[in-house]
Residue, then its C-alpha position, 0 to 999 in steps of 0.5 A: m319825535l317819533e323814532s320808530l314804528y314796529v308792527k306785527n300781524l296787523a291786517l295785511i302787515e306781517r312784520a314791519e319796522v320803520e325808523f323815521g327821521p327828523g324833518l319831513n318824512i313822506l310815505s307813498g305807494e300804490t292805492g290800496a297798498g296799505k297806507s291807511i293800515l299804517i295810520g291805523s296801527v299808530l292810532a292803535a298804539l296811541g290807545g284808539k279803538v281797535s277791532r279784533d278783526l285787525i289781527r292778521r289771518n291765521e295769527s293769534e295776536a297783533y302787536v304795535e310799538l311806537i318809540f318816541r324821543a321825549d325831549e320836550e319839557a311838557v312831556q318830561k313833566k307829564l311823565a313825572q306826573m304819571e310816575f313814569d321814567a323816560e328810558d334813555g330819554r325815550v317813551i315806548l307806547s305799545r298795544r297787544i291785541t288778542a281775540s279776547k282783549s287788548v293791552c296798552r303799555i307805557n314803558g312796559e307797564t300796563v295802563p288803561a288806554s285813557r292814560v296812553k291817550e293823555l300822554a299821546q296828546l303831548l307826543i303826536d298830533i294826527h290829521g286824519q283823512h276826514e279831520h278837516q270836516t270838523l273844521t266847520k263846527s263852531a266848537r272846533q273853531l273855538e278850540l283852535v283859537d284857544r290852542y293858539g293863545r294857549e299860554e294865556i287862554l288855557p289857564l283861564r279856560e280851566e278856571v272857567l270850567a272849575l267855576y262852571r262846574r261849581h255853579q252847576e253843583l250849587e244850582a243842583e243843590l238849590e233845585k234839590r232843596s226846592v220842595d213844596e211846603a206840604v211835601r216838606l211837612r209830610t217828609m218831616d213827619i215821616l223822618r220824625y217817625e223813623i228817627e223815633e223808631l230807630d232811636g227807641a230801638a237802642v240798637r247795639p252793634g253785634e247784638e243780633k248775633e249775640l242774641s241769636e247764639e243765646w236763643k239757640r242755647l236756651n232753645n236747647r235747654d232740655q238737652v242741656k239740662a239732661l247732659t248737665e245733670k248727667l255730668c254732675a252725677a258723674l263728677s259727684g254722685e250718690n254712689g261716688g263720683a269722680e270728685d270722691i274718687l280723686d279725694e281718696a286717690v290724693t290720700d293714697a298718693l300721699a301715703l305712697e310718697r311717704a313710703d317711697e320718695g320716688f313717687a313724689g309729686v303724684s299727690e300734687q298732680l292728683a290734687d290739681a285734677r281734683s281742683l279741675v273737677s271741682d271747678a267744672l262741677h261748680m260751673l255746671k251747677r251755676g249754669m243750672d241755677e242761672d237758667a232757672d227762668y230760661e223760658e222767660r228769658l227765651a221769650d224776651i230774646s225772641e221779642r228783641l230779635d223780632v224788633l231788630r230783624r224787622l228794622m234790619q229788613k225794613y231799612g236794609r242795614d245791619e246794626e251799625g248801618l241802622l245807627s248810621l241811618l239814624e244820624e243821617k235822618q237826624r241831619e236830614l230832619e235838621t236840614y228840612e227844619n232849617l230849609d229856608e236858611i239853607r236855601r238863602r245861603l246856597q243862593a248867595k253862594s251860587e250868586r257869588v260863584r256866578k258873578k266870578l264866573l261871568e268875570c272870568c268868562a269876560l276876561l277869557s273872551e277878551k284874551r280870545r279876541a286878542a288871540a283871534d285877531i293875530l291868528q286870523e292874519k297868520l292864517k290868511d298869510a298861510m292860506v295865500e302861501l297855499n295858493f288861495l290867490d284872493v282870500r279874505f278870512e275873519i274869525a268872528l266871536s259872539r256871545t252865547e245865550e247861556i254860559h257853557p263849560g268853555g265860557f260864553d263865546e262861540a267862534d265862526f270862521l268866515i272866508a271869501t276865496n273870490p273877489g267881490e264875495e261876501l264873507k261866509p261860514l266855512a261850511m257854506v263856502a269851502s270845498g273838501g280840498e279847500l278845507s284840507r288846505i285850510m286845516l294845513a294852514i292851521k296846523s302850520v301856524l299852531a305847530a310853532n306855538e305848541e310843544t307836540g314833537t310830531l305831526i302826521f298828515d294822512e292824505i292832506d293832498a286830497g282834492i289838489s294838484g299842480r301848483t297848489a300841490q307844490k305849495v302844500g309841499g312847501r308848507l309841509k317843508e316849512i312846518a318840518k323846520d319846527c317839528q317832525v312831520i310824517c305825511i302820506s301822499h300820492l302827489p309827486q310835488i309833495v313827495s319830492m320835498a321828503d327829507t326821508h322817503f318810504v314806499i308802501e308796497k303790497d304783494a301776494v304769496d300763496q294767495i296771502t297778501t302782505t304789505h311791506i314798508r321800506r326806506l328809499g335811497e335817492d335813486e329809488s325815490i326818483r324812480e318812485l316819483a317817476r311812477l307817480l308822474g308817469g303811471s305804469e309806463i316809465t320812460d326816460r323822459v319821465l325819469e328826467n322829469a322825476e330827477e329834476l323834481w327831486n333835485a328841486g325839492r332838495k333845494r327848496t327851503g319852504 
C-alpha cells in the first residue's frame, strides 16, 4: 500500500505531501490544476523517464519520494532477492532530478532506474489516460490472459522462453557452421598457415621486453666498453688502483691495531672494502668477455624482435595474446576438420530442444485456454456491472505460424455490445469510453488475483457520464476492498464513493503558478461535489444534491 507521496520543486508543485489511506482514494480538481503532474511525479519515482524541464522554474533540482507499506509476501521476497531490508516494514522509492542527472534510490541506496522498475511492478499498477488503447493489441490481450492464470501459466511461460532462446542459440550456431565446401577448405588452408606461423615463432611471454632491453644495452656497447675500461683502470691500473691501495691500507691497519688496540676492527672493514672492489672488478672483466661477440648477438636480437613485432602488429596481440590466439586457431581448425560431425550433433540437439519446446507450448496453450474460458465469463459479468447492458464477450486463442517467445498462441478479444451484432475484435467495435470501462473490468478481475497492493487510475472516467459513471464508481469501490485504489476523477458520481478525498488546486502569486494538494473533510468534500455538479454557481439546491450524493456513497458497498 502507498502510504505517502512527497514532491518538491516539480513542475507547478513547489512542495506537496500526501498521505493516502486504505480503500478508495479520490483526487479531484479543476481542469489544468495539475492532476497529471501528480501522476508524472509518481512515475518519476518509479524509475520512468523524466525531463529536466520538469524542474520548477528558478530551482536547481526536483525531488519525489514514495513510501510503501511492504506487507505482501511477493514484495518481501523480492526485497530479499535484491538484498534490501524493509525499513520498519516500509519501502522508500525516491528520485532526485538535477539539470545534469537524476538519481534513483531504494531505501536510501542509489540504484539504476531498471531496478526500481523491477521492484515497482510488485508495489503498484498504474492505469494511465491512454493505456486502454493498448488493449486492442493481441500481445497485450495474451499478457492479460497469462496474468489471470499466473500461478499455472507464468512458470510455463518462463520455461517456454528459456527453451525458445536455447533453440534460437542452437539454430544460430548451425547457421554459423553452414559454410560452402570451397570456403571451408580455403579457411582451413589459412588456419593451417597461421598456426604454422604462430607455432613456429615459439613466442615466450615477456620476450619482446627482455630482448628490447638487451638490444639497448648492446647497441650502447662502445660507451659501455669505454666506461668499463676506465673503471677497471681505476680499480686496478698499472700505476696502482683502488685494489692496490686497499691492499696496502689493510697491511697498515693491521700494524696500527697491533700498536693500539683502540683501532681494532679497522683492518676488517678495509678488508671488506677490498673484497667489494675485487668483486666489482671481476664483474666488469666478465662483462667485457661476455660481450666479445656482441655484434653477432645484436644482429640475432634485431632479427628476433622483427619477427615478434611483425606478429604482434599483424594479429594485434601481445605475446600472451599470440599464444591464446594459437590455441583458438587450433580449436577452430579442429572444428572445420570435424564440421560435418559437429553439425550433426547440433542438429540433433536443436531437434530435441524444439520437440520439448513444442510440448511445452502445447501445455501452455492448454492452460491458457482454461484460464481464458474463466476470464471471459468474469469479464463479461464485470462489464455488465459497468453498464454494458447487452454484451457478449469472447477470448479467441489461435495458433501462430511461428513460435514466439511466449509460445505459439495469439489472443483476440471479441465483443458485441448490441443485440444481433456479430462478435468483432475490440479495435473494430469499442469506443474510447468503452475501452476505458473494459480495462477497468479487467483491472477489477485481476486485482483479486494479483499481489499488487496499489492501483492508480488516471481519468478512468473519460467518455462516460450519468448511470455509467455511477457503475464505474461502484466498481472502483469493489476493487478497493481487495487493494488500495487511487483515482483521479472529475465526475461527482465517482468522487462521492471516496473513502479518502483530496482536491488539487492551482493559484498564482507574484506571477508564479503553484499547485497544491490537500485532504478534505466531509463538509469540504460535499462542497467539492457541489462544484462538480453545479459548476461556478453553487446554490443551496446544488449543495443538497451534493450532500445526498455523498451520503449515498457512504452507504454503497459496491
